[in-house]
C-alpha positions in Angstrom: 71.0 116.6 76.8 71.4 119.8 78.9 68.5 122.2 79.3 70.2 124.7 77.1 70.5 122.0 74.4 66.8 121.2 74.8 65.9 124.8 74.1 68.1 124.8 71.1 66.5 121.5 69.9 63.0 123.1 70.2 64.2 126.2 68.4 65.9 124.2 65.6 64.3 120.8 65.6 65.9 117.8 63.9 64.0 115.1 62.1 64.9 112.5 64.8 63.8 114.5 67.8 60.4 114.3 69.5 59.4 117.9 70.5 56.9 116.7 73.0 59.5 114.5 74.8 62.0 117.4 74.8 59.5 119.8 76.1 58.6 117.5 79.0 62.2 117.0 79.9 62.7 120.8 79.8 59.7 121.2 82.1 61.4 118.9 84.6 64.6 121.0 84.3 62.6 124.2 85.1 61.0 122.5 88.1 64.5 121.7 89.3 65.8 125.3 89.3 66.8 125.8 85.7 66.5 129.6 85.4 63.0 130.5 84.3 64.3 133.5 82.3 65.6 131.0 79.8 62.0 130.3 78.8 61.9 133.7 77.1 63.9 132.2 74.3 60.9 130.2 73.2 58.5 133.2 72.9 59.2 133.4 69.2 57.3 132.3 66.1 57.5 128.5 65.8 57.9 127.7 69.5 55.0 129.7 71.1 53.2 126.4 71.6 56.0 125.0 73.7 56.3 128.3 75.6 52.6 128.4 76.4 52.6 124.7 77.4 55.6 125.1 79.8 54.2 128.3 81.2 50.8 126.6 81.9 52.6 123.9 83.9 55.0 126.0 85.9 52.5 128.1 87.8 54.0 130.8 90.0 57.5 130.2 88.6 56.6 132.1 85.4 55.5 135.3 87.1 58.6 137.1 85.8 57.4 136.4 82.3 53.9 137.7 82.7 54.1 140.3 80.0 55.3 137.8 77.5 52.6 135.3 78.4 49.9 137.9 78.1 51.0 138.5 74.6 50.3 134.9 73.7 46.6 135.7 74.2 46.8 137.2 70.7 48.3 134.0 69.2 46.5 132.5 66.2 46.4 129.0 67.7 43.6 128.3 70.2 45.7 125.9 72.2 48.3 128.6 72.8 45.7 131.1 73.9 44.2 128.5 76.2 47.5 127.6 77.8 48.3 131.3 78.2 45.0 131.7 80.1 45.9 128.9 82.5 49.4 130.3 83.0 48.1 133.8 83.8 45.5 132.5 86.2 48.1 130.6 88.1 50.9 133.2 88.3 49.0 136.4 89.0 48.0 138.2 92.2 45.7 141.1 93.0 48.5 143.3 91.8 48.1 142.2 88.2 44.7 143.5 87.4 45.7 144.4 83.8 46.5 140.7 83.0 43.5 139.3 84.7 41.4 141.8 82.8 42.6 140.1 79.6 41.2 136.8 80.8 37.8 138.4 81.3 37.9 139.6 77.8 38.8 136.2 76.5 35.1 135.2 77.3 34.6 136.7 73.8 37.2 134.7 72.0 36.0 133.2 68.7 37.0 129.7 69.8 34.7 127.9 72.2 37.5 125.9 73.8 39.3 129.2 74.6 36.2 130.7 76.0 35.8 127.6 78.2 39.4 128.1 79.6 38.6 131.7 80.4 35.4 130.7 82.1 37.1 128.1 84.1 39.9 130.4 85.2 37.4 133.0 86.4 35.4 130.4 88.2 38.3 129.2 90.4 40.4 132.4 90.7 40.8 134.1 94.1 38.1 136.8 94.6 40.7 139.5 95.1 42.3 138.6 91.8 39.0 138.6 89.9 38.1 142.0 91.5 41.5 143.4 90.5 40.8 142.5 86.8 37.3 143.9 86.9 38.5 147.1 88.6 41.1 147.5 85.8 38.3 147.1 83.2 36.0 149.5 85.1 38.7 152.2 85.0 40.1 151.6 81.5 36.9 150.8 79.6 34.1 152.7 81.4 31.8 152.6 78.4 32.1 148.9 77.8 30.1 146.0 79.0 33.0 145.0 81.2 32.6 148.1 83.4 29.4 146.8 84.8 30.9 143.5 85.9 32.7 145.0 88.9 29.5 146.0 90.8 27.8 142.7 89.8 30.7 140.7 91.1 30.8 142.6 94.4 27.1 142.0 94.9 27.4 138.3 94.2 30.5 137.8 96.4 29.5 140.0 99.3 25.8 139.9 99.5 24.7 136.7 97.7 21.4 136.4 99.5 20.4 139.7 97.9 22.0 139.3 94.6 19.6 137.0 92.7 18.4 139.9 90.5 22.0 140.8 89.6 22.7 137.2 88.4 19.4 137.1 86.5 20.4 140.3 84.7 23.8 138.9 83.7 22.3 135.6 82.4 19.7 137.4 80.4 22.0 140.1 79.0 22.0 140.8 75.3 25.8 140.4 75.2 27.1 136.7 75.2 30.1 137.8 77.2 27.9 138.9 80.1 26.0 135.7 80.0 29.2 133.6 80.2 30.5 135.8 83.0 27.2 135.2 84.8 27.5 131.5 84.3 31.0 131.5 85.9 29.8 133.6 88.8 26.9 131.2 89.4 29.2 128.2 90.0 32.1 129.9 91.8 32.9 127.6 94.8 32.9 130.2 97.6 32.4 128.1 100.7 30.3 126.0 98.4 28.5 126.3 95.1 25.3 128.1 95.9 22.3 126.0 94.8 20.2 129.1 94.6 22.6 130.6 92.0 22.7 127.3 90.1 18.9 127.3 90.0 18.9 130.8 88.6 21.5 129.9 86.0 19.5 126.9 84.9 16.9 129.2 83.5 19.1 130.9 81.0 18.3 130.5 77.3 21.9 130.8 76.4 22.9 127.2 75.3 26.6 127.7 75.9 26.2 129.3 79.3 23.8 126.6 80.4 26.2 123.9 79.2 29.0 125.5 81.3 26.8 125.5 84.4 25.6 122.0 83.9 29.1 120.6 83.4 30.2 122.3 86.6 27.4 120.9 88.7 27.1 117.4 87.0 23.5 118.1 86.2 21.9 116.7 83.0 21.5 119.0 80.0 18.3 119.4 78.1 18.7 118.3 74.4 18.4 121.8 73.0 21.3 123.0 75.2 23.5 120.1 74.2 23.0 121.0 70.5 23.4 124.8 71.0 26.5 124.4 73.2 28.2 122.1 70.7 27.4 124.4 67.8 28.2 127.8 69.4 31.6 128.7 68.1 31.4 132.4 67.8 31.0 135.3 70.3 
């Protein structure tokens, strides 16, 4: 089956075809120089799951499709939104602040798994990329909670020894998104994960934020945090 035929098979599946197998064979084709523009054909209802999966696996190759991938963040399926977050985090640079800003906002997604994907992306993303997203939010939504994240991020990244109060404010914030953002910042692997930041994060009363930090540092969770993290499914 040629790559073109694989795309047609995904668009118009037959009863004897395994979509997962076809998608993986198509992935191999894209990795071997099949034109990435052909992936656009799958950004339609019914195949957005395949489009998101392939984009999340192809990394920088899908940069030309960034606009289409960003639109998948509005998809009704959590798995699609999560794969879109991964794809965006892998194919963007500091020039794509508008797209990275969307990942920051996904910390407020109604699905816990999607929030976790956004948190993970921000934890590992290059500092210049995170800053680009925060600068976009600072400029475009100056009255929102996101506008305050830029200065907090700069303090934590550039002057960590003087930023304990900044992290404490994020982790104690009334907005869950701010607490999740603080949790991601506490365990960002700069040269190393700062144990002082982890110690501060361990004091948060937000069960989901604490669970994220503990998972990142392999530290045991107190029973109340296990329960709250497992049962926190709304923003």
